[in-house]
C-alpha positions as protocol buffer text, in pm:
chain_id: "A"
residue {
  index: 1
  type: MET
  ca { x: 3 y: 2 z: 0 }
}
residue {
  index: 2
  type: ASN
  ca { x: 127 y: 337 z: -79 }
}
residue {
  index: 3
  type: THR
  ca { x: 142 y: 549 z: 284 }
}
residue {
  index: 4
  type: MET
  ca { x: 235 y: 874 z: 154 }
}
residue {
  index: 5
  type: GLY
  ca { x: -92 y: 1123 z: 175 }
}
residue {
  index: 6
  type: ILE
  ca { x: -251 y: 884 z: 360 }
}
residue {
  index: 7
  type: LYS
  ca { x: -518 y: 1028 z: 581 }
}
residue {
  index: 8
  type: PHE
  ca { x: -722 y: 844 z: 841 }
}
residue {
  index: 9
  type: VAL
  ca { x: -1008 y: 867 z: 1026 }
}
residue {
  index: 10
  type: ALA
  ca { x: -994 y: 737 z: 1404 }
}
residue {
  index: 11
  type: ASP
  ca { x: -1321 y: 620 z: 1646 }
}
residue {
  index: 12
  type: GLN
  ca { x: -1372 y: 730 z: 1996 }
}
residue {
  index: 13
  type: MET
  ca { x: -1147 y: 485 z: 2136 }
}
residue {
  index: 14
  type: LEU
  ca { x: -845 y: 559 z: 1969 }
}
residue {
  index: 15
  type: GLY
  ca { x: -706 y: 931 z: 2067 }
}
residue {
  index: 16
  type: ARG
  ca { x: -418 y: 803 z: 2188 }
}
residue {
  index: 17
  type: LEU
  ca { x: -367 y: 602 z: 1880 }
}
residue {
  index: 18
  type: SER
  ca { x: -460 y: 935 z: 1655 }
}
residue {
  index: 19
  type: LYS
  ca { x: -224 y: 1237 z: 1888 }
}
residue {
  index: 20
  type: TRP
  ca { x: 39 y: 937 z: 1791 }
}
residue {
  index: 21
  type: LEU
  ca { x: -22 y: 938 z: 1452 }
}
residue {
  index: 22
  type: ARG
  ca { x: -21 y: 1313 z: 1364 }
}
residue {
  index: 23
  type: LEU
  ca { x: 271 y: 1325 z: 1509 }
}
residue {
  index: 24
  type: LEU
  ca { x: 483 y: 1043 z: 1294 }
}
residue {
  index: 25
  type: GLY
  ca { x: 283 y: 1287 z: 971 }
}
residue {
  index: 26
  type: TYR
  ca { x: -117 y: 1175 z: 917 }
}
residue {
  index: 27
  type: ASP
  ca { x: -371 y: 1338 z: 880 }
}
residue {
  index: 28
  type: THR
  ca { x: -610 y: 1176 z: 1164 }
}
residue {
  index: 29
  type: LEU
  ca { x: -941 y: 1306 z: 1225 }
}
residue {
  index: 30
  type: TYR
  ca { x: -1057 y: 1202 z: 1567 }
}
residue {
  index: 31
  type: PHE
  ca { x: -1410 y: 1256 z: 1740 }
}
residue {
  index: 32
  type: LYS
  ca { x: -1438 y: 1190 z: 2118 }
}
residue {
  index: 33
  type: SER
  ca { x: -1839 y: 1046 z: 1988 }
}
residue {
  index: 34
  type: ILE
  ca { x: -1942 y: 978 z: 1694 }
}
residue {
  index: 35
  type: ALA
  ca { x: -2211 y: 734 z: 1572 }
}
residue {
  index: 36
  type: ASP
  ca { x: -2089 y: 425 z: 1357 }
}
residue {
  index: 37
  type: SER
  ca { x: -2248 y: 567 z: 986 }
}
residue {
  index: 38
  type: ASP
  ca { x: -2108 y: 910 z: 1063 }
}
residue {
  index: 39
  type: LEU
  ca { x: -1751 y: 740 z: 1016 }
}
residue {
  index: 40
  type: ILE
  ca { x: -1815 y: 524 z: 781 }
}
residue {
  index: 41
  type: HIS
  ca { x: -1985 y: 895 z: 590 }
}
residue {
  index: 42
  type: ILE
  ca { x: -1658 y: 1035 z: 699 }
}
residue {
  index: 43
  type: ALA
  ca { x: -1417 y: 784 z: 577 }
}
residue {
  index: 44
  type: GLU
  ca { x: -1581 y: 712 z: 173 }
}
residue {
  index: 45
  type: GLY
  ca { x: -1642 y: 1113 z: 107 }
}
residue {
  index: 46
  type: GLN
  ca { x: -1331 y: 1195 z: 257 }
}
residue {
  index: 47
  type: GLU
  ca { x: -1080 y: 865 z: 142 }
}
residue {
  index: 48
  type: ARG
  ca { x: -980 y: 814 z: 445 }
}
residue {
  index: 49
  type: PHE
  ca { x: -839 y: 463 z: 630 }
}
residue {
  index: 50
  type: LEU
  ca { x: -1079 y: 364 z: 903 }
}
residue {
  index: 51
  type: LEU
  ca { x: -993 y: 269 z: 1231 }
}
residue {
  index: 52
  type: THR
  ca { x: -1165 y: 118 z: 1430 }
}
residue {
  index: 53
  type: ARG
  ca { x: -1186 y: -128 z: 1797 }
}
residue {
  index: 54
  type: ASP
  ca { x: -1544 y: -217 z: 1652 }
}
residue {
  index: 55
  type: THR
  ca { x: -1530 y: -536 z: 1517 }
}
residue {
  index: 56
  type: ARG
  ca { x: -1926 y: -474 z: 1436 }
}
residue {
  index: 57
  type: LEU
  ca { x: -1850 y: -147 z: 1263 }
}
residue {
  index: 58
  type: MET
  ca { x: -1563 y: -445 z: 1067 }
}
residue {
  index: 59
  type: LYS
  ca { x: -1896 y: -582 z: 998 }
}
residue {
  index: 60
  type: ARG
  ca { x: -2051 y: -374 z: 858 }
}
residue {
  index: 61
  type: ARG
  ca { x: -2118 y: -400 z: 440 }
}
residue {
  index: 62
  type: VAL
  ca { x: -1911 y: -74 z: 291 }
}
residue {
  index: 63
  type: ILE
  ca { x: -1632 y: -261 z: 444 }
}
residue {
  index: 64
  type: ARG
  ca { x: -1688 y: -585 z: 376 }
}
residue {
  index: 65
  type: ASN
  ca { x: -1706 y: -539 z: 23 }
}
residue {
  index: 66
  type: GLY
  ca { x: -1371 y: -301 z: 20 }
}
residue {
  index: 67
  type: LEU
  ca { x: -1572 y: -5 z: -45 }
}
residue {
  index: 68
  type: ILE
  ca { x: -1381 y: 131 z: 256 }
}
residue {
  index: 69
  type: LYS
  ca { x: -1048 y: 32 z: 332 }
}
residue {
  index: 70
  type: ALA
  ca { x: -1078 y: 8 z: 725 }
}
residue {
  index: 71
  type: MET
  ca { x: -861 y: -159 z: 1019 }
}
residue {
  index: 72
  type: LEU
  ca { x: -906 y: -310 z: 1334 }
}
residue {
  index: 73
  type: VAL
  ca { x: -730 y: -188 z: 1583 }
}
residue {
  index: 74
  type: GLU
  ca { x: -627 y: -513 z: 1853 }
}
residue {
  index: 75
  type: GLY
  ca { x: -411 y: -348 z: 2134 }
}
residue {
  index: 76
  type: ASP
  ca { x: -569 y: -241 z: 2433 }
}
residue {
  index: 77
  type: LEU
  ca { x: -256 y: -30 z: 2467 }
}
residue {
  index: 78
  type: LEU
  ca { x: -35 y: 257 z: 2275 }
}
residue {
  index: 79
  type: ASP
  ca { x: 255 y: 61 z: 2175 }
}
residue {
  index: 80
  type: ASP
  ca { x: 56 y: -230 z: 2054 }
}
residue {
  index: 81
  type: GLN
  ca { x: -199 y: 54 z: 1872 }
}
residue {
  index: 82
  type: LEU
  ca { x: 108 y: 157 z: 1684 }
}
residue {
  index: 83
  type: ARG
  ca { x: 319 y: -150 z: 1632 }
}
residue {
  index: 84
  type: GLN
  ca { x: 8 y: -320 z: 1480 }
}
residue {
  index: 85
  type: VAL
  ca { x: -64 y: 52 z: 1260 }
}
residue {
  index: 86
  type: THR
  ca { x: 299 y: 84 z: 1118 }
}
residue {
  index: 87
  type: ARG
  ca { x: 326 y: -248 z: 1049 }
}
residue {
  index: 88
  type: GLU
  ca { x: 12 y: -330 z: 867 }
}
residue {
  index: 89
  type: LEU
  ca { x: 31 y: -54 z: 691 }
}
residue {
  index: 90
  type: GLY
  ca { x: 407 y: 46 z: 685 }
}
residue {
  index: 91
  type: LEU
  ca { x: 416 y: 406 z: 766 }
}
residue {
  index: 92
  type: LEU
  ca { x: 766 y: 539 z: 860 }
}
residue {
  index: 93
  type: PRO
  ca { x: 808 y: 847 z: 1117 }
}
residue {
  index: 94
  type: SER
  ca { x: 872 y: 1223 z: 985 }
}
residue {
  index: 95
  type: ASP
  ca { x: 1171 y: 1351 z: 1077 }
}
residue {
  index: 96
  type: LEU
  ca { x: 999 y: 1675 z: 1077 }
}
residue {
  index: 97
  type: LEU
  ca { x: 820 y: 1830 z: 1293 }
}
residue {
  index: 98
  type: PRO
  ca { x: 425 y: 1703 z: 1296 }
}
residue {
  index: 99
  type: PRO
  ca { x: 293 y: 1912 z: 1015 }
}
residue {
  index: 100
  type: PHE
  ca { x: -112 y: 1902 z: 1183 }
}
residue {
  index: 101
  type: CYS
  ca { x: -187 y: 1997 z: 1552 }
}
residue {
  index: 102
  type: VAL
  ca { x: -176 y: 1688 z: 1759 }
}
residue {
  index: 103
  type: GLU
  ca { x: -517 y: 1806 z: 1879 }
}
residue {
  index: 104
  type: CYS
  ca { x: -703 y: 1995 z: 1602 }
}
residue {
  index: 105
  type: ASN
  ca { x: -527 y: 1821 z: 1301 }
}
residue {
  index: 106
  type: LEU
  ca { x: -510 y: 2174 z: 1130 }
}
residue {
  index: 107
  type: PRO
  ca { x: -239 y: 2158 z: 941 }
}
residue {
  index: 108
  type: LEU
  ca { x: 44 y: 2394 z: 1156 }
}
residue {
  index: 109
  type: GLU
  ca { x: 196 y: 2739 z: 1016 }
}
residue {
  index: 110
  type: LEU
  ca { x: 510 y: 2846 z: 1087 }
}
residue {
  index: 111
  type: VAL
  ca { x: 619 y: 3140 z: 1227 }
}
residue {
  index: 112
  type: SER
  ca { x: 915 y: 3326 z: 1283 }
}
residue {
  index: 113
  type: ARG
  ca { x: 1045 y: 3321 z: 1633 }
}
residue {
  index: 114
  type: GLU
  ca { x: 995 y: 3630 z: 1665 }
}
residue {
  index: 115
  type: ASN
  ca { x: 575 y: 3670 z: 1746 }
}
residue {
  index: 116
  type: VAL
  ca { x: 670 y: 3387 z: 1946 }
}
residue {
  index: 117
  type: LYS
  ca { x: 874 y: 3631 z: 2237 }
}
residue {
  index: 118
  type: GLY
  ca { x: 666 y: 3587 z: 2528 }
}
residue {
  index: 119
  type: ARG
  ca { x: 413 y: 3326 z: 2448 }
}
residue {
  index: 120
  type: VAL
  ca { x: 626 y: 3064 z: 2483 }
}
residue {
  index: 121
  type: PRO
  ca { x: 896 y: 2935 z: 2800 }
}
residue {
  index: 122
  type: PRO
  ca { x: 1210 y: 3232 z: 2816 }
}
residue {
  index: 123
  type: PHE
  ca { x: 1426 y: 2888 z: 2782 }
}
residue {
  index: 124
  type: VAL
  ca { x: 1260 y: 2792 z: 2480 }
}
residue {
  index: 125
  type: TYR
  ca { x: 1312 y: 3076 z: 2334 }
}
residue {
  index: 126
  type: ARG
  ca { x: 1646 y: 3126 z: 2343 }
}
residue {
  index: 127
  type: THR
  ca { x: 1713 y: 2804 z: 2226 }
}
residue {
  index: 128
  type: GLN
  ca { x: 1518 y: 2737 z: 1917 }
}
residue {
  index: 129
  type: GLU
  ca { x: 1521 y: 2866 z: 1663 }
}
residue {
  index: 130
  type: ASN
  ca { x: 1200 y: 2744 z: 1445 }
}
residue {
  index: 131
  type: PHE
  ca { x: 805 y: 2698 z: 1545 }
}
residue {
  index: 132
  type: THR
  ca { x: 456 y: 2634 z: 1376 }
}
residue {
  index: 133
  type: ARG
  ca { x: 154 y: 2732 z: 1593 }
}
residue {
  index: 134
  type: CYS
  ca { x: -214 y: 2595 z: 1532 }
}
residue {
  index: 135
  type: PRO
  ca { x: -388 y: 2830 z: 1386 }
}
residue {
  index: 136
  type: GLY
  ca { x: -694 y: 2646 z: 1539 }
}
residue {
  index: 137
  type: CYS
  ca { x: -595 y: 2683 z: 1880 }
}
residue {
  index: 138
  type: GLY
  ca { x: -312 y: 2858 z: 1896 }
}
residue {
  index: 139
  type: ARG
  ca { x: -94 y: 2580 z: 2023 }
}
residue {
  index: 140
  type: PHE
  ca { x: 311 y: 2625 z: 1946 }
}
residue {
  index: 141
  type: TYR
  ca { x: 507 y: 2353 z: 1871 }
}
residue {
  index: 142
  type: TRP
  ca { x: 948 y: 2339 z: 1869 }
}
residue {
  index: 143
  type: ALA
  ca { x: 1220 y: 2088 z: 1821 }
}
residue {
  index: 144
  type: GLY
  ca { x: 1247 y: 2105 z: 2208 }
}
residue {
  index: 145
  type: THR
  ca { x: 1369 y: 1769 z: 2386 }
}
residue {
  index: 146
  type: HIS
  ca { x: 1046 y: 1605 z: 2452 }
}
residue {
  index: 147
  type: TRP
  ca { x: 1076 y: 1629 z: 2004 }
}
residue {
  index: 148
  type: GLU
  ca { x: 1357 y: 1303 z: 2049 }
}
residue {
  index: 149
  type: ARG
  ca { x: 1225 y: 1183 z: 2260 }
}
residue {
  index: 150
  type: ILE
  ca { x: 871 y: 1130 z: 2052 }
}
residue {
  index: 151
  type: LYS
  ca { x: 1082 y: 1040 z: 1729 }
}
residue {
  index: 152
  type: GLU
  ca { x: 1329 y: 797 z: 2000 }
}
residue {
  index: 153
  type: LYS
  ca { x: 997 y: 612 z: 2082 }
}
residue {
  index: 154
  type: ILE
  ca { x: 868 y: 593 z: 1752 }
}
residue {
  index: 155
  type: SER
  ca { x: 1174 y: 488 z: 1576 }
}
residue {
  index: 156
  type: LEU
  ca { x: 1235 y: 143 z: 1900 }
}
residue {
  index: 157
  type: LEU
  ca { x: 865 y: 61 z: 1746 }
}
residue {
  index: 158
  type: THR
  ca { x: 871 y: 68 z: 1411 }
}
residue {
  index: 159
  type: ALA
  ca { x: 1195 y: -84 z: 1466 }
}
residue {
  index: 160
  type: ASP
  ca { x: 1021 y: -418 z: 1680 }
}
residue {
  index: 161
  type: SER
  ca { x: 755 y: -414 z: 1328 }
}
residue {
  index: 162
  type: LYS
  ca { x: 1073 y: -444 z: 1147 }
}
residue {
  index: 163
  type: GLU
  ca { x: 1273 y: -755 z: 1353 }
}
residue {
  index: 164
  type: SER
  ca { x: 880 y: -939 z: 1402 }
}
residue {
  index: 165
  type: ASP
  ca { x: 817 y: -925 z: 1073 }
}
residue {
  index: 166
  type: ALA
  ca { x: 1174 y: -1012 z: 964 }
}
residue {
  index: 167
  type: GLY
  ca { x: 1142 y: -1295 z: 1235 }
}
residue {
  index: 168
  type: ARG
  ca { x: 844 y: -1478 z: 1024 }
}
residue {
  index: 169
  type: GLY
  ca { x: 1036 y: -1570 z: 730 }
}
residue {
  index: 170
  type: VAL
  ca { x: 1042 y: -1905 z: 583 }
}
residue {
  index: 171
  type: ASP
  ca { x: 1319 y: -2142 z: 715 }
}
residue {
  index: 172
  type: SER
  ca { x: 1626 y: -2179 z: 412 }
}
């Protein structure tokens, strides 16, 4: 599957996974409360890949017949969910700051360093050069130590997935 440009919509049981997919660089819609029919309508109308924990939803005709691409996310823990989705869809993490707000999924905008003065902690202002901002919620982003920890966690999870795939090879 070509994962470039893949967009997701996730059911209400996958809020944390949605945030992490946004950190990976993927456009991911998430609603705290939404009817199954609305999820299907969004997935179909916007050509989004549906992620769900709901086995009944996966049995819907539009999913069974392949009209909507969907995946049943099986793990209860975030790490297991991330491993499954990245492994099965071949998702790769971005080295860049996330292009989407982790809270509202809007595309982030570059902002000048001068425009963040007094709006980010003083240490961050002194030590960082590049900033982005969400036009919706106003949240600022920068590549601080938290971003290095996030990239490390994602790399470990995707490496775990690659190692487990390699271990499934056929003996010669």
